[in-house]
C-alpha positions as CSV (number, residue, x, y, z in Angstrom):
1,X,105.7,107.0,91.0
2,X,105.8,110.3,92.3
3,X,102.0,110.4,92.4
4,X,102.1,107.1,93.9
5,X,104.5,108.6,97.0
6,X,102.8,111.6,97.7
7,X,99.0,109.9,97.9
8,X,100.6,107.4,100.3
9,X,102.0,109.9,102.3
10,X,98.8,111.7,102.4
11,X,96.8,108.7,103.4
12,X,98.8,107.6,106.0
13,X,98.6,111.3,107.5
14,X,94.8,111.4,107.2
15,X,94.6,107.7,108.9
16,X,96.5,108.8,111.9
17,X,94.9,112.4,112.3
18,X,91.7,110.5,112.2
19,X,92.7,108.1,114.8
20,X,94.5,110.6,117.0
21,X,91.3,112.7,117.1
22,X,88.6,109.6,116.9
23,X,90.4,106.9,118.5
24,X,88.6,103.9,118.2
25,X,85.6,105.1,116.8
26,X,87.5,107.3,114.2
27,X,89.2,103.5,113.5
28,X,85.5,102.2,113.1
29,X,84.8,105.1,110.6
30,X,87.7,104.7,108.4
31,X,87.6,100.7,108.5
32,X,83.5,101.2,107.5
33,X,84.5,103.4,104.5
34,X,87.4,101.6,103.3
35,X,85.2,98.4,103.1
36,X,82.1,100.1,101.9
37,X,84.2,101.9,98.8
38,X,86.0,98.6,98.5
39,X,82.9,96.5,98.1
40,X,81.1,99.0,95.7
41,X,84.7,98.7,93.4
42,X,84.3,94.9,93.4
43,X,81.2,94.5,92.1
44,X,82.1,96.9,89.6
45,X,84.7,94.5,88.6
46,X,82.2,91.4,89.2
47,X,80.0,93.0,86.7
48,X,82.5,93.4,84.2
49,X,83.3,89.9,84.6
50,X,79.5,89.1,83.4
51,X,77.9,88.9,87.1
52,X,75.1,91.0,87.8
53,X,75.3,91.8,91.5
54,X,72.7,93.5,93.2
55,X,74.6,96.0,94.9
56,X,73.0,98.2,96.8
57,X,71.7,94.8,98.6
58,X,75.3,93.5,99.5
59,X,75.9,97.3,100.9
60,X,73.2,97.6,103.1
61,X,74.1,94.0,104.2
62,X,77.7,94.9,104.8
63,X,77.4,98.1,106.4
64,X,74.7,96.1,109.0
65,X,77.5,93.8,109.7
66,X,79.9,96.4,110.3
67,X,77.7,98.5,112.6
68,X,76.7,96.0,114.1
69,X,79.7,94.5,115.2
70,X,80.8,97.5,116.3
71,X,77.9,98.7,118.4
72,X,75.3,96.3,118.9
73,X,77.5,94.7,121.9
74,X,77.0,98.5,123.8
75,X,73.2,97.6,123.3
76,X,73.9,93.6,124.9
77,X,73.2,92.3,121.7
78,X,75.9,89.5,120.2
79,X,78.1,91.7,117.2
80,X,77.3,89.1,114.6
81,X,73.1,90.3,115.2
82,X,74.0,93.1,112.3
83,X,75.6,89.8,110.0
84,X,72.4,87.8,110.6
85,X,70.0,90.4,109.8
86,X,72.1,92.3,106.7
87,X,72.1,88.3,105.2
88,X,68.6,87.9,105.6
89,X,67.7,91.5,104.2
90,X,70.2,90.6,101.1
91,X,68.6,87.0,100.9
92,X,65.1,88.7,100.8
93,X,65.9,91.6,98.4
94,X,67.7,88.8,95.5
95,X,64.5,86.7,95.9
96,X,62.0,89.9,95.4
97,X,64.2,91.4,92.6
98,X,65.4,88.7,90.4
99,X,63.8,86.1,88.2
100,X,63.8,82.5,89.5
101,X,66.2,81.3,87.0
102,X,68.5,83.9,87.6
103,X,68.3,84.1,91.9
104,X,71.6,81.8,92.3
105,X,73.5,83.8,90.1
106,X,72.6,87.1,91.2
107,X,73.0,85.7,95.0
108,X,76.5,84.4,94.1
109,X,77.6,87.5,92.2
110,X,76.1,89.7,95.1
111,X,77.3,87.9,98.2
112,X,80.8,87.8,96.4
113,X,81.1,91.4,97.1
114,X,79.9,90.9,100.9
115,X,83.2,89.0,101.3
116,X,85.2,92.5,101.3
117,X,83.4,93.6,104.6
118,X,83.6,90.2,106.1
119,X,87.2,89.7,105.6
120,X,87.9,93.7,106.8
121,X,85.9,93.1,109.7
122,X,88.4,91.0,111.3
123,X,90.0,94.6,112.5
124,X,86.9,94.8,114.4
125,X,88.1,92.6,117.3
126,X,91.4,93.8,117.3
127,X,90.1,97.5,117.9
128,X,87.4,96.5,120.3
129,X,90.4,94.8,122.4
130,X,91.4,98.6,123.2
131,X,94.9,97.5,121.4
132,X,94.6,100.1,118.4
133,X,98.4,99.8,117.4
134,X,97.8,96.0,117.0
135,X,95.5,97.0,114.0
136,X,98.3,99.7,112.9
137,X,100.7,97.1,113.3
138,X,98.7,94.8,110.2
139,X,98.4,97.1,108.1
140,X,102.0,98.2,108.3
141,X,102.9,94.9,108.1
142,X,100.8,94.5,105.1
143,X,101.3,97.7,103.1
144,X,105.1,97.7,103.6
145,X,105.0,94.3,101.6
146,X,104.1,95.8,99.2
147,X,106.4,99.1,99.2
148,X,109.0,96.4,99.6
149,X,107.8,94.4,96.9
150,X,107.7,97.6,94.3
151,X,110.9,99.1,95.4
152,X,112.7,95.8,95.1
153,X,111.4,94.1,92.3
154,X,112.2,97.2,90.4
155,X,115.8,97.4,91.5
156,X,116.6,93.6,91.4
157,X,113.8,91.2,89.9
158,X,114.3,89.2,87.5
159,X,112.4,86.0,87.8
160,X,108.8,86.2,87.4
161,X,106.4,85.6,90.3
162,X,102.9,85.1,88.7
163,X,103.3,85.5,85.0
164,X,99.5,85.3,84.4
165,X,97.9,86.9,86.9
166,X,100.4,89.7,87.4
167,X,103.8,89.8,84.8
168,X,105.6,92.3,86.6
169,X,105.8,90.6,90.2
170,X,109.1,88.8,91.0
171,X,110.2,86.4,93.2
172,X,113.2,88.7,94.1
173,X,110.3,91.7,94.8
174,X,108.1,89.0,96.8
175,X,111.0,88.4,99.2
176,X,112.4,91.6,99.1
177,X,108.7,92.9,100.4
178,X,108.4,90.0,103.3
179,X,112.1,91.0,104.3
180,X,110.8,94.5,104.4
181,X,107.7,93.8,106.2
182,X,109.4,91.5,108.9
183,X,112.0,94.7,109.6
184,X,109.2,97.2,109.9
185,X,107.2,94.9,112.0
186,X,110.6,94.5,114.6
187,X,110.9,98.6,114.4
188,X,107.1,98.8,115.1
189,X,108.1,96.7,118.0
190,X,110.9,98.4,119.4
191,X,109.0,102.0,118.7
192,X,105.9,101.1,121.0
193,X,106.7,98.5,123.1
194,X,105.8,100.3,126.2
195,X,102.3,100.3,124.8
196,X,101.6,97.0,123.4
197,X,101.1,93.4,124.9
198,X,103.5,91.6,126.9
199,X,104.0,88.9,124.3
200,X,104.5,91.0,121.4
201,X,108.0,90.5,121.7
202,X,111.0,91.5,119.0
203,X,110.7,87.7,117.7
204,X,107.2,87.6,117.7
205,X,107.4,90.9,115.9
206,X,109.6,89.3,113.2
207,X,108.1,86.0,112.8
208,X,104.2,87.3,112.8
209,X,105.0,89.5,109.9
210,X,106.1,86.7,107.2
211,X,102.4,84.8,107.5
212,X,100.6,88.4,107.0
213,X,103.1,89.3,103.9
214,X,102.4,85.9,102.2
215,X,98.5,86.8,103.2
216,X,98.8,90.3,101.5
217,X,100.9,89.1,98.8
218,X,97.9,86.0,97.9
219,X,94.9,89.0,98.3
220,X,97.0,90.9,96.2
221,X,97.1,88.4,93.7
222,X,93.5,87.4,94.0
223,X,92.5,91.1,93.1
224,X,94.8,90.9,90.3
225,X,92.8,87.7,89.1
226,X,89.6,89.6,89.0
227,X,90.7,92.9,87.5
228,X,92.5,90.4,84.8
229,X,88.9,88.8,84.3
230,X,87.5,92.4,84.3
231,X,89.9,93.2,81.7
232,X,90.8,96.5,83.4
233,X,94.0,97.9,85.3
234,X,92.8,99.6,88.1
235,X,89.7,99.2,90.3
236,X,88.6,102.8,90.0
237,X,90.4,106.3,89.6
238,X,90.0,107.6,93.0
239,X,93.7,108.0,94.4
240,X,96.3,109.4,92.2
241,X,99.1,107.3,91.9
242,X,97.7,103.9,92.9
243,X,94.1,103.7,91.5
244,X,90.5,102.7,93.0
245,X,90.1,101.7,97.1
246,X,90.2,98.3,96.8
247,X,93.4,98.5,95.4
248,X,94.7,100.3,98.5
249,X,92.8,97.6,100.4
250,X,93.5,94.4,98.4
251,X,95.9,93.2,100.6
252,X,94.0,93.3,103.9
253,X,91.1,90.7,102.6
254,X,93.6,88.4,103.9
255,X,96.4,89.8,105.8
256,X,93.2,91.3,108.4
257,X,92.2,87.4,109.4
258,X,95.5,86.0,109.5
259,X,96.5,89.0,111.6
260,X,93.5,88.4,113.9
261,X,94.4,84.7,114.1
262,X,98.2,85.3,114.9
263,X,97.2,87.9,117.3
264,X,94.2,85.7,119.2
265,X,96.5,84.4,121.8
266,X,97.4,87.8,122.9
267,X,94.2,89.6,122.6
268,X,92.8,86.8,125.0
269,X,95.3,87.3,127.8
270,X,94.1,91.2,128.1
């Protein structure tokens, strides 16, 4: 637990420092690094379940998507052009490198890992709106769900939530995580209200945190299922007390698209 807390504090400090120095481009860098490292670990888990992904093809496709979405608009090109190019190269690489009998399974395994940058890429339109704080809100609402679920579950957890996929998760912890997320979201709004869109009211902050928290819990269970299928406890050993990068970013795989959809109305009015 001590290592987990220390790692969390260091990561938040590094996150804030990079955003303070690099602004939106610093956020792009963090997103790309987190997405590609997560994708790499996801491919490792897929291999352990018996899949044979062409990892480098998937990583190149993911990088082209993220970089293209972030920077192609500056060149007058549609942001999804990077995805089209990356996906085309991925298909080409699989067809060239794989036996005919294995092309479908190899492509399926490779495209499965590509879902990571695609899902995390929902942070990109939020960042491009100029509302960096809204991206931070999604991150805070998701991660404090984890924190709340852990602390409340340790103290009051009795009823198993997912006995097969994640035996340590309890209903008490899940409810506590959602409540903690809502409280943190409200505090976030009160603290940063002068810098947030007009529609990001205290009431919005409270209710919008709930679907983000539920998405976070769902994505965490998905990673648990993948790790259980792979026969491992953590996706890696990169972060002391936490595990791999995937263990840190798993909740964002669904929290990012859900957060974007919730915020889309506010972003459209900017």
